[in-house]
Structure formats: C-alpha cells, structure tokens
C-alpha positions as CSV (number, residue, x, y, z in Angstrom):
1,M,-43.8,100.2,-81.4
2,D,-45.2,99.5,-84.9
3,K,-45.9,96.8,-87.3
4,L,-41.9,96.2,-87.9
5,N,-40.6,97.0,-84.7
6,T,-43.1,95.0,-82.2
7,F,-41.5,96.1,-78.8
8,H,-42.4,98.5,-76.1
9,T,-40.2,101.1,-74.6
10,R,-40.7,101.8,-70.6
11,T,-42.9,105.0,-71.8
12,T,-45.0,103.2,-74.3
13,F,-45.8,100.2,-72.3
14,N,-46.7,102.5,-69.4
15,L,-49.1,104.3,-71.7
16,D,-50.4,101.0,-72.8
17,R,-51.2,100.0,-69.3
18,L,-52.6,103.4,-68.8
19,D,-55.2,103.0,-71.5
20,N,-56.3,99.6,-70.1
21,A,-56.6,101.5,-66.5
22,V,-59.1,103.8,-68.0
23,Y,-61.2,101.0,-69.6
24,L,-60.8,99.2,-66.2
25,A,-62.1,102.1,-64.3
26,I,-64.9,102.7,-66.7
27,A,-66.0,99.0,-66.6
28,T,-65.6,99.2,-62.7
29,V,-67.9,102.4,-62.3
30,L,-70.6,100.7,-64.4
31,I,-70.6,97.7,-62.1
32,V,-70.6,99.7,-58.8
33,A,-73.3,101.9,-60.3
34,N,-75.2,98.9,-61.0
35,W,-74.4,96.6,-58.4
36,H,-77.8,95.7,-57.2
37,S,-78.6,94.2,-61.1
38,V,-75.2,92.2,-60.9
39,H,-75.5,88.4,-60.8
40,W,-72.6,88.1,-58.5
41,W,-72.2,84.4,-58.7
42,R,-71.9,84.7,-62.5
43,F,-69.6,87.6,-62.0
44,T,-67.2,85.9,-59.9
45,A,-67.2,82.7,-62.1
46,A,-66.6,84.7,-65.2
47,F,-63.9,86.7,-63.7
48,L,-62.0,83.9,-62.2
49,W,-62.2,81.6,-65.6
50,P,-59.2,83.2,-67.5
51,D,-56.9,82.3,-64.5
52,L,-58.5,78.7,-64.0
53,V,-57.8,78.1,-67.7
54,G,-54.6,79.7,-68.2
55,T,-53.0,81.0,-64.8
56,F,-53.1,78.5,-62.3
57,P,-52.1,75.6,-64.9
58,G,-49.1,77.8,-65.5
59,L,-48.1,78.4,-61.9
60,Y,-48.4,74.9,-61.1
61,W,-46.2,73.9,-63.9
62,Y,-43.5,76.7,-63.4
63,Y,-43.2,76.5,-59.7
64,G,-44.3,73.1,-59.0
65,R,-43.0,71.0,-61.7
66,A,-40.3,72.7,-63.8
67,K,-37.0,72.2,-62.7
68,G,-33.7,73.9,-63.5
69,E,-33.1,77.4,-65.0
70,P,-34.7,78.5,-67.2
71,R,-37.8,76.8,-66.1
72,V,-38.9,74.9,-69.1
73,I,-43.0,74.3,-69.1
74,P,-45.1,72.8,-71.8
75,R,-46.2,75.0,-74.9
76,I,-49.5,74.2,-74.2
77,I,-49.5,76.2,-70.9
78,H,-48.7,79.3,-72.9
79,V,-51.6,78.6,-75.4
80,L,-54.0,78.2,-72.6
81,Y,-53.0,81.4,-70.9
82,N,-52.8,83.3,-74.0
83,T,-56.5,81.7,-74.9
84,G,-57.8,82.5,-71.6
85,H,-56.7,86.0,-71.7
86,S,-57.4,86.9,-75.1
87,F,-60.2,89.4,-76.0
88,A,-61.1,87.7,-79.2
89,V,-61.7,84.3,-77.4
90,N,-63.7,86.0,-74.6
91,S,-66.0,87.7,-76.9
92,I,-66.9,84.4,-78.2
93,V,-67.5,83.2,-74.5
94,V,-69.9,86.2,-73.8
95,A,-71.5,85.5,-77.2
96,I,-72.5,82.1,-76.2
97,W,-73.3,83.5,-72.6
98,Y,-75.7,85.9,-74.1
99,F,-77.3,83.1,-76.6
100,L,-77.7,80.8,-73.6
101,T,-79.2,83.3,-71.3
102,G,-81.1,85.3,-73.8
103,S,-80.0,88.8,-72.7
104,L,-77.2,90.7,-71.7
105,E,-76.3,91.4,-68.2
106,W,-73.9,93.1,-65.9
107,A,-71.8,90.4,-65.0
108,M,-70.6,90.1,-68.6
109,L,-68.5,92.9,-67.8
110,S,-66.4,90.6,-65.1
111,I,-64.3,89.3,-68.3
112,P,-63.0,92.5,-69.6
113,I,-62.6,93.8,-66.1
114,H,-60.4,91.0,-65.6
115,L,-58.3,91.4,-68.7
116,W,-58.0,95.0,-68.3
117,G,-56.9,94.6,-64.7
118,D,-54.1,92.1,-65.5
119,R,-52.9,94.5,-68.3
120,A,-53.1,97.6,-66.4
121,I,-52.3,96.6,-62.7
122,F,-49.9,93.7,-63.3
123,G,-48.8,94.7,-66.7
124,N,-49.3,91.3,-68.1
125,T,-50.3,90.5,-71.5
126,Y,-49.8,87.5,-73.9
127,K,-47.1,85.1,-73.0
128,P,-44.6,84.4,-75.7
129,F,-43.4,80.8,-75.9
130,A,-39.6,81.5,-75.6
131,L,-40.0,83.6,-72.6
132,A,-40.4,82.1,-68.8
133,F,-44.1,82.0,-67.8
134,E,-43.3,84.3,-64.9
135,P,-41.5,87.4,-65.7
136,V,-37.7,87.1,-65.9
137,A,-35.5,89.5,-67.7
138,H,-34.3,87.8,-71.0
139,P,-30.5,89.0,-71.5
140,A,-31.0,89.5,-75.1
141,F,-33.9,91.9,-74.4
142,Q,-31.6,93.5,-71.6
143,Q,-29.1,94.1,-74.3
144,F,-31.3,95.5,-76.9
145,T,-32.8,97.8,-74.2
146,Y,-29.4,98.9,-73.4
147,Q,-28.8,99.8,-77.1
148,Y,-31.9,101.4,-77.8
149,N,-31.5,103.5,-74.8
150,Q,-28.0,104.6,-76.0
151,M,-29.4,105.2,-79.6
152,E,-32.3,107.2,-77.8
153,Q,-29.9,109.5,-75.8
154,D,-27.6,110.2,-79.1
155,A,-30.6,110.9,-81.1
156,G,-30.6,114.4,-79.4
157,T,-28.4,115.9,-82.0
158,R,-29.3,116.1,-85.5
159,E,-26.1,114.3,-86.9
160,N,-26.5,111.2,-84.8
161,R,-30.2,110.6,-85.4
162,P,-30.9,107.3,-87.2
163,A,-31.6,107.6,-91.0
164,V,-35.0,107.5,-92.0
165,V,-35.3,105.6,-95.4
166,R,-38.5,106.5,-97.3
167,T,-39.6,104.6,-100.3
168,S,-42.2,105.7,-103.0
169,G,-45.7,104.1,-102.6
C-alpha cells in the first residue's frame, strides 16, 4: 500500500491490525494498572460515544430500513461513522474534555481504546460511500484481488516481475 495504490493485501491488512493491537494492549495495561484512578462512568460514556454517533444509526438503517441488495443507506450514516471513529475528531473531543475538566484523566484513554479495538479486533476502519455499511465482498475488489494474487505468484521469476518505471527527480 502506498499513496498511489491505496489498498491492502491480506498480509498488510493483518500487519495494520497487529499494530493497532499493540496500541490497544498498551492502553489497556495503563487502564488496568491505574484502575483505582479511572472515573468509570466517564470511561464508559466516552467508550460508547463513537458507536452511539455512527455505528448504531448505521446498523439501524442497514438492517432496519434499507431494502433490497445492495442495501442503500443515506451517505450521512457513513459520514457519522467515519466522524465518530476518527482519531482526528476524537482528539478534539478529548481536548474539549480536558478544557472542561481542567485536567487529564485515565478515562480519556477509553476513546483510543475503542478505536484501536475496532481496528485490531474487528478489522473496522473508515467506511467508503460506495461499499455496504456492513462487510460485503465487492465483486470488483474480488476480481482485483484474484488478479493481484496471480501477479504476485508470477513475480517469483525475474522475467515475469512487473516493470518499475523510475523518473528523475
């Protein structure tokens, strides 16, 4: 994956999930080590907020309101999910929390724990508009994956490796 080829192979996707699992483990150890100092009501509310904003409305529309295949839901649902599950947006949420309370607190780790958990455990990241809200294999991506895997197998011999075009900088 790079800036011109914005896709994951199964291996790079799992490596990304592993990275998120490491962050999740570190934050979880910090919470457990400081359990007595955690404001658990705030932790719970902050942990749930990304799903209250984006996941639950999306599930309601996807399973309760959308008809036919593919199930079409309003674009705003994807925007809400992506907003609620964004590290950038949640950094602002935590900054506002800090300014309102006047101090850092362990419960603030609940938001990154939620986001890292979604990415590490469930493999969920942002939701593109053209894909279903819930994971469904897209036929075009299945075809691409098949072709990419064939290319990767063929790349084992020098004469079949894809050409690399270099330009002078």
